[in-house]
FIGUMAR-940524 format. One record per residue (C-alpha): residue number from 1; residue in three letters; x, y, z. Coordinates in Angstrom, 1 decimal. Layout:
<nodes>
  num  residu      px      py      pz
  NUM     ALA       X       Y       Z
...
</nodes>
This chain:
<nodes>
  num  residu      px      py      pz
    1     UNK   -78.2    12.0     9.7
    2     UNK   -75.1    13.5    11.3
    3     UNK   -73.3    13.4     8.0
    4     UNK   -76.2    15.1     6.2
    5     UNK   -76.3    17.7     8.9
    6     UNK   -72.6    18.3     8.7
    7     UNK   -72.6    18.6     4.9
    8     UNK   -75.1    21.5     5.2
    9     UNK   -72.7    23.5     7.3
   10     UNK   -70.0    25.8     6.0
   11     UNK   -66.3    24.7     6.4
   12     UNK   -65.8    26.9     9.5
   13     UNK   -69.0    25.6    11.1
   14     UNK   -67.9    22.0    10.3
   15     UNK   -64.6    22.5    12.1
   16     UNK   -66.3    24.2    15.1
   17     UNK   -69.0    21.5    15.4
   18     UNK   -66.5    18.6    15.1
   19     UNK   -64.1    20.0    17.7
   20     UNK   -66.9    20.9    20.1
   21     UNK   -68.4    17.4    19.9
   22     UNK   -65.1    15.6    20.6
   23     UNK   -64.4    18.0    23.5
   24     UNK   -67.7    17.2    25.1
   25     UNK   -67.2    13.5    24.6
   26     UNK   -63.8    13.7    26.1
   27     UNK   -65.0    15.6    29.1
   28     UNK   -67.7    13.0    29.8
   29     UNK   -65.1    10.2    29.6
   30     UNK   -62.8    12.0    32.0
   31     UNK   -65.7    12.4    34.5
   32     UNK   -66.0     8.6    34.7
   33     UNK   -64.7     7.2    38.1
   34     UNK   -62.2     5.0    36.4
   35     UNK   -60.6     7.9    34.6
   36     UNK   -59.0     9.5    37.8
   37     UNK   -57.1     8.1    40.7
   38     UNK   -59.5     9.7    43.2
   39     UNK   -62.6     8.5    41.4
   40     UNK   -64.1    12.0    40.7
   41     UNK   -63.3    15.2    39.0
   42     UNK   -65.0    18.6    38.8
   43     UNK   -66.9    19.1    35.6
   44     UNK   -65.0    22.3    34.8
   45     UNK   -61.7    20.5    35.4
   46     UNK   -62.8    17.7    33.1
   47     UNK   -63.9    20.2    30.4
   48     UNK   -60.7    22.1    30.8
   49     UNK   -58.5    19.0    30.4
   50     UNK   -60.5    17.8    27.4
   51     UNK   -60.4    21.2    25.7
   52     UNK   -56.6    21.4    26.4
   53     UNK   -56.1    18.0    24.9
   54     UNK   -58.2    18.4    21.8
   55     UNK   -56.9    21.9    21.2
   56     UNK   -53.4    20.4    21.8
   57     UNK   -52.7    23.2    24.3
   58     UNK   -51.2    21.4    27.3
   59     UNK   -52.4    23.7    30.1
   60     UNK   -53.3    21.4    33.0
   61     UNK   -55.3    21.9    36.2
   62     UNK   -54.5    18.4    37.5
   63     UNK   -51.3    16.3    37.4
   64     UNK   -51.7    14.1    34.4
   65     UNK   -49.4    11.4    35.8
   66     UNK   -50.8    11.3    39.4
   67     UNK   -54.4    12.5    39.2
   68     UNK   -55.4    10.5    36.1
   69     UNK   -55.5     6.7    35.8
   70     UNK   -54.0     4.8    32.9
   71     UNK   -57.5     4.9    31.3
   72     UNK   -57.7     8.6    31.8
   73     UNK   -54.3     9.1    30.4
   74     UNK   -55.2     7.0    27.3
   75     UNK   -58.3     9.1    26.9
   76     UNK   -56.2    12.3    27.0
   77     UNK   -53.7    10.8    24.5
   78     UNK   -56.6     9.9    22.1
   79     UNK   -58.0    13.4    22.4
   80     UNK   -54.5    14.8    21.7
   81     UNK   -54.1    12.7    18.6
   82     UNK   -57.6    13.6    17.3
   83     UNK   -57.0    17.2    17.9
   84     UNK   -53.5    17.2    16.4
   85     UNK   -54.5    15.8    13.1
   86     UNK   -58.0    17.2    13.1
   87     UNK   -61.4    15.7    13.6
   88     UNK   -62.4    16.4    10.0
   89     UNK   -59.3    14.7     8.6
   90     UNK   -59.9    11.6    10.7
   91     UNK   -63.5    11.3     9.7
   92     UNK   -62.7    11.8     6.0
   93     UNK   -60.0     9.2     6.2
   94     UNK   -62.2     6.5     7.6
   95     UNK   -65.0     7.4     5.1
   96     UNK   -62.4     6.9     2.3
   97     UNK   -61.4     3.6     3.8
   98     UNK   -65.0     2.5     3.7
   99     UNK   -65.3     3.4     0.1
  100     UNK   -67.7     6.2     0.7
  101     UNK   -67.7     9.4    -1.4
  102     UNK   -66.3    12.4     0.5
  103     UNK   -68.7    15.4     0.3
  104     UNK   -67.6    18.6    -1.4
  105     UNK   -67.6    20.5     1.9
  106     UNK   -65.5    17.9     3.5
  107     UNK   -62.8    18.1     0.8
  108     UNK   -63.0    21.9     0.9
  109     UNK   -62.6    21.9     4.7
  110     UNK   -59.5    19.7     4.6
  111     UNK   -58.0    21.6     1.7
  112     UNK   -58.5    24.9     3.6
  113     UNK   -57.1    23.3     6.8
  114     UNK   -53.9    22.3     5.2
  115     UNK   -53.6    25.3     2.8
  116     UNK   -53.6    23.0    -0.2
  117     UNK   -55.1    24.7    -3.2
  118     UNK   -54.3    23.8    -6.8
  119     UNK   -51.7    21.2    -5.6
  120     UNK   -51.6    17.5    -5.9
  121     UNK   -55.2    17.0    -4.8
  122     UNK   -57.0    16.0    -1.7
  123     UNK   -56.4    12.2    -1.5
  124     UNK   -52.6    12.3    -1.8
  125     UNK   -52.5    14.9     0.9
  126     UNK   -54.8    13.0     3.1
  127     UNK   -52.7     9.8     2.7
  128     UNK   -49.6    11.8     3.4
  129     UNK   -51.1    13.2     6.6
  130     UNK   -51.8     9.8     8.1
  131     UNK   -48.5     8.2     6.9
  132     UNK   -46.4    11.1     8.1
  133     UNK   -48.1    11.2    11.5
  134     UNK   -47.8     7.5    12.2
  135     UNK   -44.2     7.2    10.9
  136     UNK   -42.8    10.2    12.8
  137     UNK   -44.6     9.4    16.0
  138     UNK   -43.3     5.8    15.8
  139     UNK   -39.7     6.9    15.2
  140     UNK   -39.9     9.3    18.1
  141     UNK   -41.3     6.7    20.4
  142     UNK   -38.5     4.2    19.5
  143     UNK   -35.8     6.9    20.2
  144     UNK   -37.4     8.0    23.5
  145     UNK   -37.7     4.4    24.6
  146     UNK   -33.9     4.2    24.6
  147     UNK   -33.9     6.6    27.5
  148     UNK   -37.2     5.6    29.3
  149     UNK   -37.0     1.8    29.2
  150     UNK   -33.8     1.5    31.1
  151     UNK   -35.0     4.1    33.6
  152     UNK   -38.3     2.4    34.3
  153     UNK   -39.3    -0.9    32.8
  154     UNK   -40.1    -2.3    29.3
  155     UNK   -43.8    -1.8    29.6
  156     UNK   -43.8     1.5    31.5
  157     UNK   -40.9     3.0    29.6
  158     UNK   -42.5     2.1    26.2
  159     UNK   -45.7     3.6    27.3
  160     UNK   -44.0     6.8    28.5
  161     UNK   -42.1     7.0    25.1
  162     UNK   -45.3     6.6    23.1
  163     UNK   -47.2     9.2    25.2
  164     UNK   -44.5    11.8    25.0
  165     UNK   -43.9    11.2    21.3
  166     UNK   -47.5    11.7    20.3
  167     UNK   -47.8    14.7    22.7
  168     UNK   -44.6    16.3    21.2
  169     UNK   -45.5    15.8    17.5
  170     UNK   -49.1    17.0    18.1
  171     UNK   -47.5    20.1    19.9
  172     UNK   -49.7    19.3    23.0
  173     UNK   -47.1    19.5    25.8
  174     UNK   -48.9    17.0    28.1
  175     UNK   -46.4    15.1    30.2
  176     UNK   -46.8    12.2    32.6
  177     UNK   -44.0    13.5    34.7
  178     UNK   -45.1    16.0    37.5
  179     UNK   -42.3    18.4    36.7
  180     UNK   -42.7    18.0    32.9
  181     UNK   -39.2    17.3    31.4
  182     UNK   -37.1    19.4    33.9
  183     UNK   -35.3    16.2    35.0
  184     UNK   -34.0    15.9    31.4
  185     UNK   -32.7    19.4    30.8
  186     UNK   -29.2    18.1    30.2
  187     UNK   -30.2    15.0    28.3
  188     UNK   -29.1    15.4    24.7
  189     UNK   -31.3    12.5    23.4
  190     UNK   -34.5    13.6    25.0
  191     UNK   -34.0    17.3    24.1
  192     UNK   -33.2    16.6    20.5
  193     UNK   -36.0    14.0    19.9
  194     UNK   -38.7    16.1    21.6
  195     UNK   -37.6    19.3    19.8
  196     UNK   -37.4    17.6    16.4
  197     UNK   -40.9    16.1    16.9
  198     UNK   -42.2    19.6    17.9
  199     UNK   -40.7    21.3    14.9
  200     UNK   -41.9    18.5    12.5
  201     UNK   -45.5    18.8    13.9
  202     UNK   -45.3    22.6    13.7
  203     UNK   -44.1    22.9    10.2
  204     UNK   -47.3    21.8     8.6
  205     UNK   -48.1    18.7     6.6
  206     UNK   -47.8    20.5     3.3
  207     UNK   -44.2    21.6     4.1
  208     UNK   -43.3    18.0     5.2
  209     UNK   -44.9    16.6     2.0
  210     UNK   -42.9    19.0    -0.2
  211     UNK   -39.7    18.3     1.7
  212     UNK   -40.2    14.6     1.3
  213     UNK   -40.9    15.0    -2.4
  214     UNK   -37.8    17.2    -2.7
  215     UNK   -35.6    14.6    -1.1
  216     UNK   -36.8    11.7    -3.3
  217     UNK   -37.2    13.8    -6.5
  218     UNK   -34.8    16.5    -7.6
  219     UNK   -37.4    17.8   -10.0
  220     UNK   -39.8    18.7    -7.1
  221     UNK   -40.1    22.4    -6.5
  222     UNK   -40.5    23.9    -3.1
  223     UNK   -43.4    26.3    -3.1
  224     UNK   -43.3    29.9    -1.8
  225     UNK   -45.4    28.9     1.2
  226     UNK   -42.9    26.2     2.3
  227     UNK   -39.9    28.5     1.7
  228     UNK   -41.5    31.2     3.8
  229     UNK   -42.4    28.8     6.6
  230     UNK   -38.9    27.4     6.7
  231     UNK   -37.2    30.8     6.7
  232     UNK   -39.4    32.3     9.4
  233     UNK   -39.1    29.1    11.5
  234     UNK   -35.3    29.1    11.3
  235     UNK   -35.0    32.7    12.2
  236     UNK   -37.4    32.3    15.2
  237     UNK   -35.6    29.2    16.5
  238     UNK   -32.0    30.5    16.2
  239     UNK   -32.9    34.0    17.3
  240     UNK   -35.0    32.7    20.1
  241     UNK   -32.2    30.5    21.4
  242     UNK   -29.7    33.4    21.5
  243     UNK   -32.2    35.8    23.1
  244     UNK   -33.3    33.3    25.8
  245     UNK   -29.7    32.5    26.7
  246     UNK   -28.9    36.2    27.1
  247     UNK   -32.0    36.9    29.2
  248     UNK   -31.7    33.9    31.5
  249     UNK   -27.9    33.6    31.7
  250     UNK   -27.8    34.8    35.3
  251     UNK   -31.1    33.4    36.3
  252     UNK   -32.4    29.9    35.5
  253     UNK   -29.3    29.0    33.5
  254     UNK   -26.9    30.1    36.2
  255     UNK   -24.7    27.3    37.5
  256     UNK   -25.5    24.9    34.7
  257     UNK   -22.8    23.4    32.4
  258     UNK   -22.4    25.1    29.1
  259     UNK   -23.9    22.1    27.2
  260     UNK   -27.0    22.2    29.4
  261     UNK   -27.3    25.9    28.9
  262     UNK   -27.3    25.5    25.2
  263     UNK   -29.7    22.6    25.3
  264     UNK   -32.1    24.4    27.7
  265     UNK   -32.0    27.6    25.6
  266     UNK   -32.7    25.7    22.4
  267     UNK   -35.5    23.7    24.1
  268     UNK   -37.2    26.9    25.5
  269     UNK   -36.9    28.5    22.1
  270     UNK   -38.7    25.6    20.4
  271     UNK   -41.4    24.9    22.9
  272     UNK   -43.2    28.3    22.8
  273     UNK   -44.0    27.4    19.2
  274     UNK   -47.2    25.9    20.7
  275     UNK   -45.6    22.8    22.2
  276     UNK   -45.9    23.4    26.0
  277     UNK   -43.0    21.2    27.3
  278     UNK   -40.4    22.8    29.5
  279     UNK   -37.1    21.8    31.0
  280     UNK   -36.8    25.0    33.1
  281     UNK   -39.2    26.5    35.6
  282     UNK   -41.1    29.4    34.0
  283     UNK   -42.4    30.4    37.4
  284     UNK   -39.0    32.0    38.3
  285     UNK   -38.1    33.4    34.9
  286     UNK   -37.6    37.2    34.5
  287     UNK   -40.4    39.4    33.1
  288     UNK   -38.3    40.1    30.0
  289     UNK   -38.1    36.4    29.3
  290     UNK   -41.8    35.9    29.9
  291     UNK   -42.7    38.8    27.5
  292     UNK   -40.4    37.4    24.8
  293     UNK   -42.0    34.0    25.2
  294     UNK   -45.4    35.6    24.9
  295     UNK   -44.4    37.0    21.5
  296     UNK   -43.2    33.5    20.4
  297     UNK   -46.4    31.9    21.6
  298     UNK   -48.6    34.5    19.8
  299     UNK   -46.8    33.7    16.5
  300     UNK   -47.1    30.0    17.0
  301     UNK   -46.5    27.3    14.4
  302     UNK   -47.3    27.1    10.7
  303     UNK   -50.6    26.6     8.7
  304     UNK   -51.8    23.0     8.4
  305     UNK   -49.8    21.9    11.4
  306     UNK   -50.7    20.6    14.8
  307     UNK   -49.8    24.0    16.4
  308     UNK   -51.7    27.2    17.0
  309     UNK   -51.0    30.9    17.0
  310     UNK   -51.3    33.4    14.2
  311     UNK   -48.8    31.2    12.2
  312     UNK   -45.3    31.8    10.9
  313     UNK   -46.6    32.6     7.4
  314     UNK   -48.7    35.4     8.7
  315     UNK   -45.7    37.1    10.4
  316     UNK   -43.7    36.4     7.3
  317     UNK   -46.2    38.3     5.2
  318     UNK   -46.2    41.1     7.7
  319     UNK   -42.4    41.4     7.4
  320     UNK   -42.6    41.3     3.6
  321     UNK   -45.2    44.0     3.6
  322     UNK   -43.1    46.2     5.8
  323     UNK   -40.1    45.7     3.6
  324     UNK   -42.0    46.4     0.4
  325     UNK   -43.5    49.6     1.9
  326     UNK   -40.1    50.7     3.1
  327     UNK   -38.8    50.3    -0.4
  328     UNK   -41.7    52.3    -1.8
  329     UNK   -43.2    49.3    -3.7
  330     UNK   -46.9    48.8    -4.1
  331     UNK   -46.8    45.0    -4.5
  332     UNK   -45.6    42.7    -1.7
  333     UNK   -42.8    40.5    -3.0
  334     UNK   -40.9    37.6    -1.5
  335     UNK   -38.4    35.2    -3.2
  336     UNK   -39.0    36.9    -6.5
  337     UNK   -42.7    36.2    -6.3
  338     UNK   -45.6    38.6    -5.7
  339     UNK   -48.0    37.7    -2.9
  340     UNK   -51.6    38.2    -3.9
  341     UNK   -53.4    41.1    -2.2
  342     UNK   -56.1    38.9    -0.8
  343     UNK   -53.5    36.9     1.0
  344     UNK   -52.0    40.1     2.5
  345     UNK   -55.5    41.2     3.6
  346     UNK   -56.1    37.7     5.1
  347     UNK   -52.9    37.9     7.1
  348     UNK   -53.7    41.3     8.4
  349     UNK   -57.2    40.2     9.4
  350     UNK   -55.9    37.1    11.2
  351     UNK   -53.3    39.1    13.1
  352     UNK   -55.6    42.0    14.0
  353     UNK   -58.6    39.9    15.1
  354     UNK   -56.4    37.5    17.1
  355     UNK   -54.8    40.5    18.9
  356     UNK   -58.2    41.9    19.7
  357     UNK   -59.4    38.5    20.9
  358     UNK   -56.5    38.1    23.3
  359     UNK   -56.7    41.6    24.7
  360     UNK   -60.5    41.2    25.3
  361     UNK   -60.1    37.9    27.1
  362     UNK   -57.2    39.2    29.2
  363     UNK   -59.4    42.0    30.4
  364     UNK   -62.1    39.6    31.5
  365     UNK   -59.6    37.2    33.1
  366     UNK   -58.1    40.1    35.1
  367     UNK   -61.5    41.1    36.2
  368     UNK   -62.4    37.5    37.2
  369     UNK   -59.1    37.0    39.2
  370     UNK   -58.5    40.4    40.7
  371     UNK   -62.0    41.8    40.8
  372     UNK   -63.0    45.5    40.6
  373     UNK   -61.1    46.5    43.8
  374     UNK   -57.4    47.2    43.1
  375     UNK   -54.8    45.1    45.0
  376     UNK   -51.4    46.7    45.0
  377     UNK   -49.8    43.4    46.1
  378     UNK   -51.3    41.7    43.0
  379     UNK   -49.9    43.9    40.4
  380     UNK   -47.2    41.4    39.5
  381     UNK   -49.9    38.8    38.6
  382     UNK   -50.7    40.7    35.4
  383     UNK   -47.7    39.2    33.5
  384     UNK   -48.6    35.7    34.7
  385     UNK   -52.2    36.1    33.6
  386     UNK   -51.2    37.6    30.3
  387     UNK   -48.8    34.7    29.9
  388     UNK   -51.5    32.2    30.7
  389     UNK   -54.0    33.8    28.3
  390     UNK   -51.6    33.9    25.3
  391     UNK   -50.5    30.4    26.1
  392     UNK   -54.1    29.3    25.9
  393     UNK   -54.8    31.2    22.7
  394     UNK   -51.6    30.0    21.0
  395     UNK   -52.4    26.4    22.2
  396     UNK   -49.0    26.4    23.8
  397     UNK   -49.5    25.0    27.3
  398     UNK   -46.6    26.8    29.0
  399     UNK   -47.5    28.2    32.4
  400     UNK   -45.9    30.0    35.3
  401     UNK   -47.6    27.5    37.6
  402     UNK   -50.8    29.4    38.4
  403     UNK   -53.2    27.3    36.3
  404     UNK   -54.4    24.9    39.1
  405     UNK   -54.9    28.0    41.4
  406     UNK   -57.2    29.9    39.1
  407     UNK   -60.9    30.3    39.8
  408     UNK   -63.5    28.3    37.9
  409     UNK   -64.7    31.4    36.1
  410     UNK   -61.1    32.0    34.8
  411     UNK   -60.7    28.4    33.9
  412     UNK   -63.9    28.6    31.8
  413     UNK   -62.6    31.8    30.1
  414     UNK   -59.4    29.9    29.3
  415     UNK   -61.5    27.1    27.9
  416     UNK   -63.1    29.5    25.5
  417     UNK   -59.8    31.0    24.6
  418     UNK   -58.2    27.7    23.9
  419     UNK   -61.1    26.7    21.7
  420     UNK   -61.0    30.1    19.9
  421     UNK   -57.3    29.9    19.6
  422     UNK   -57.4    26.5    18.0
  423     UNK   -60.1    27.3    15.5
  424     UNK   -60.1    31.1    15.4
  425     UNK   -57.2    32.0    13.0
  426     UNK   -58.2    29.1    10.8
  427     UNK   -61.8    30.0    10.5
  428     UNK   -60.9    33.7    10.1
  429     UNK   -58.6    32.8     7.2
  430     UNK   -61.4    30.7     5.6
  431     UNK   -64.0    33.5     6.2
  432     UNK   -61.7    36.0     4.5
  433     UNK   -60.9    33.8     1.6
  434     UNK   -61.3    35.3    -1.8
  435     UNK   -64.9    35.3    -3.0
  436     UNK   -66.6    36.3    -6.1
  437     UNK   -67.9    39.9    -6.1
  438     UNK   -71.6    40.2    -5.8
  439     UNK   -71.7    43.5    -7.7
  440     UNK   -69.7    45.4   -10.2
  441     UNK   -69.8    48.8    -8.4
  442     UNK   -67.3    50.3    -6.0
  443     UNK   -67.7    53.3    -3.6
  444     UNK   -65.8    56.5    -4.3
  445     UNK   -62.3    56.8    -2.7
  446     UNK   -61.4    59.3     0.0
  447     UNK   -58.1    59.8     1.7
  448     UNK   -57.6    59.1     5.5
  449     UNK   -54.6    60.5     7.3
  450     UNK   -52.4    57.8     8.9
  451     UNK   -49.6    58.4    11.3
</nodes>
């Protein structure tokens, strides 16, 4: 009955229904007495934690390592894994394993999710998603265990390694350590493993699939999508490292060895791409650094990945559009290829609607936290609340430390923003996908003055 009901929904509605269902189930599990160390949890906090895990955000109102039991942590880890790969992908995979036919809407949803149109087909992509995820997370866990097992014990260290590997690859940012990864800011192994997992999860499964094919087959051609994602990702990572180092040189980086400064700057450049881990305290960073981080969080990861944001390909199309207009060209070209106009319109729609969504929620959050009466001493909280809102929308999870102190009304608004941020750009992209015209007429043109 559920499958028949799901098949009648459009792809965007399928995604929304699936994610909402698993969030509610996760919240109920976290409300069980055995899920927390104190035996109880406020329903809003349970819903917030479940939403943050499923939407692979990482914002927390409770200490994951102290306030949740091992059972609660495993529930959170399961929610992260489900949200990272996608509820639809999981359900389709198990249906395929049972030999059942996958409905048309299910295939269309997964293909739209991973931006795979006219490629190798649905089943090879689905197989690659599962294999890539399991393989990369296993390798990450083995490497992290080299550091965690000697520091703790075989069982505890292995558990910590698995937890952080899954959390990193899924771009969730949940950590069992109370101060996240700040104790490891100078550790080369932990920094490199976590950042590689974050980047791999944020590139998107289509890009990983093509890179793997390119390594094992010289005849494989890297698509325009993958080249664009790799180019924008490289520019943001390298540029972000340099800018962060310049902005924080005399602040959070002051007094650290040069190697640690480079590692910390690199880590803080990677993690805003919807990961949420941190090795430095964002609560004492400068406003310039926070604003720069907000920009990185809003851009986010890449399509078909475990991350959020408006996506690297969207900002790449924006830049290509700006360059083409500057050169006086009508078509938008990139790497000797012309980008279809419907793709340009889709990118513009995603960016515009996402910006409007964030601004709208920030206004309501400011109203919920500060009220209608102005408080001069609270003016500085605006940047922190803006940071929190964009972190929720971009499913990043970075925070200046104010999340547990927020009111329940603000937490509920952030819940909605995390949910919208995880599904919003994707459903917007699907909604604005190219459709057949219903008529052959067009309205007369009239000029509008711009600028």
